[in-house]
Phi, psi and omega in degrees: 000142183237130174254117173264122188211172175239108189304336181278348184280124182293325179293324174299318179297318178296321179295314178297319177296322178297317178297311180299313179301329182264009174064032182262113182291138180201154172264157177240156179217126182282115188293335179278320182283331181222075182301138178300140179282169177302312182300316180298313181299317180300315180296310182299316181301311178300318183283330186288328185076004182272154173295144180305326181301334181289351179265355177267137175279079187293347178261001182283153181295322181296316178304312181292319184290335176273001180053046184286340175305322181271333188274323186306318183299336182262356180270150177284163175305315180300316180296322180292318178295320176296322177296312177304319181291344184282338182199124182298337181287349176277339189273134179296138181221158358282163172242134177248127177246115181224172179291335180277345181153183183230134175228148174247147182076174181231112169234114186308318179304315181291322182288324176299317182292322181286312190263000000 
C-alpha cells in the first residue's frame, strides 16, 4: 500500500496517523518531491472510478492562481492529466493506493470501508 502525501498538510498527517494507529503497513511518497507521472495518474484515475476533478487539489493556492475552476470544464481529460502531472501541488492529497482501491483525500469513514 502506498500513501502519497505532503508532510506539511494536516489532513495528510491525520491520514498517516490513522494508518499507523490501525497497524496498516504502508510506504509513503512525498507528492512535491516525487510528483505522480502522467501514466500513474491516468492509471489511478481509471482504476478509482472517481471523477477526474477528485484528483485536483481545488483548495490549493496553485489551483486558484491558475483559475482552474473556470478552465477545467473546457479542457480534455488528457490535458487535465498532463496538468496534474506538471506539479504535485495541483494533486489532491493524500492519495491511498491499495490492492482494494484508490482514494483521494481523507475521510476516515471511506478509508475504513476500503481498508
